C-alpha positions in Angstrom: -93.1 225.4 12.1 -96.7 226.9 12.1 -99.2 225.4 9.7 -99.9 227.5 6.7 -102.0 227.4 3.5 -99.7 227.0 0.6 -100.4 227.4 -3.2 -98.1 225.5 -5.5 -97.4 225.7 -9.2 -94.9 224.4 -11.6 -94.1 223.6 -15.2 -92.9 220.3 -16.6 -89.3 220.9 -15.4 -90.5 221.4 -11.8 -93.1 218.7 -11.7 -91.1 215.9 -9.9 -89.7 218.3 -7.2 -93.1 219.9 -6.7 -94.6 216.5 -6.1 -91.9 215.6 -3.5 -92.3 219.0 -1.8 -96.1 218.8 -1.8 -96.0 215.3 -0.2 -93.7 216.6 2.6 -95.8 219.7 3.2 -99.0 217.7 3.5 -97.3 215.2 5.9 -96.4 218.3 8.0 -100.1 219.2 8.2 -100.0 222.2 5.9 -102.9 222.9 3.6 -101.7 222.6 0.0 -103.4 223.4 -3.2 -101.7 222.3 -6.4 -102.4 224.6 -9.3 -100.5 222.3 -11.7 -98.9 221.1 -13.8 -99.7 217.5 -13.2 -97.2 215.7 -15.4 -93.8 216.1 -17.1 -95.5 216.9 -20.4 -94.2 220.2 -21.8 -96.4 223.1 -20.8 -96.2 226.9 -20.4 -95.4 228.0 -16.8 -97.6 231.1 -17.0 -100.7 229.0 -17.3 -100.1 227.7 -13.7 -98.3 230.7 -12.2 -101.2 233.1 -12.7 -103.8 231.1 -10.8 -101.3 230.4 -8.0 -100.4 234.1 -7.8 -104.0 235.1 -7.7 -104.7 232.7 -4.8 -101.9 234.2 -2.8 -102.6 237.8 -3.8 -106.3 237.4 -2.7 -105.1 235.9 0.7 -106.9 232.6 0.0 -103.4 231.1 0.6 -100.7 232.4 2.9 -97.7 231.6 0.7 -96.8 230.2 -2.7 -94.1 227.8 -3.9 -93.4 227.7 -7.6 -90.9 225.7 -9.7 -89.7 225.8 -13.2 -86.4 224.9 -14.9 -84.5 228.1 -13.9 -87.1 229.4 -11.5 -87.0 232.7 -13.4 -90.0 232.4 -15.8 -92.5 231.3 -13.2 -91.3 234.0 -10.8 -91.5 236.7 -13.4 -95.0 235.7 -14.2 -96.1 235.7 -10.5 -94.5 239.1 -10.0 -96.8 240.6 -12.6 -99.4 240.5 -9.8 -99.2 243.7 -7.6 -99.6 241.7 -4.3 -96.9 239.2 -5.1 -93.3 239.3 -4.1 -91.9 236.2 -5.7 -88.2 235.5 -4.9 -85.9 233.3 -6.9 -84.4 231.1 -4.1 -81.4 229.0 -5.1 -80.0 228.4 -1.6 -81.1 228.5 2.0 -79.6 231.9 2.8 -81.3 233.6 -0.1 -84.6 231.9 0.9 -84.3 233.2 4.5 -83.4 236.7 3.3 -86.3 236.7 0.9 -88.7 236.3 3.8 -86.7 238.2 6.4 -85.9 241.3 4.4 -88.3 241.3 1.5 -91.4 239.7 3.0 -91.6 237.4 -0.1 -94.8 235.6 -0.4 -93.8 233.2 -3.2 -90.6 231.0 -3.2 -89.5 230.2 -6.7 -87.2 227.2 -6.9 -84.9 226.6 -10.0 -85.7 222.9 -10.3 -83.0 222.1 -12.8 -80.3 223.7 -10.7 -80.9 222.4 -7.2 -80.9 218.9 -5.8 -84.0 217.4 -4.2 -82.4 217.8 -0.8 -81.5 221.5 -1.4 -85.0 222.2 -2.8 -86.5 220.8 0.4 -84.1 222.9 2.6 -85.0 226.0 0.6 -88.7 225.5 1.2 -88.3 224.7 4.9 -86.2 227.9 5.3 -88.8 229.9 3.5 -91.7 228.6 5.6 -89.9 228.9 8.9 -88.5 232.5 8.5 -90.6 235.5 9.5 -90.4 239.0 8.1 -88.3 241.4 10.2 -90.3 244.5 9.4 -88.6 247.8 10.5 -86.6 249.4 7.8 -87.4 246.6 5.4 -91.2 247.3 5.6 -90.6 250.9 4.4 -88.7 249.5 1.4 -91.3 246.9 0.4 -94.1 249.5 0.6 -92.4 251.3 -2.3 -92.5 248.3 -4.6 -96.1 248.5 -6.0 -96.7 251.1 -8.7 
């Protein structure tokens, strides 16, 4: 797996899984910036999703990984940014297809609905899968308004 710059964000529901994933990624030699949150204290996911999304959108970071309870709220927030294609990834196949067919640049993990092991597999699949381009590129170019 090539080394990439990864922006991470979560809310309180995703905090423990984010910490586990972050530790793994850093041990693999990836550059990781943690945009928060930094505890299990209740917070609003949007406060952390926007800075993470801005860092990926500006190309300061290659990819983003976000986590919240369902994965939906933090993904919806990230997707408000024109340069973001955040995908809700609840299994390995969806994670691979998000990269392969949709050129997703943010992987959103539903922390309350996946095990630690599955969360790690989802992230590994996301980071190791390349965009296929071709007919898919034509489609994703039609996403921004």
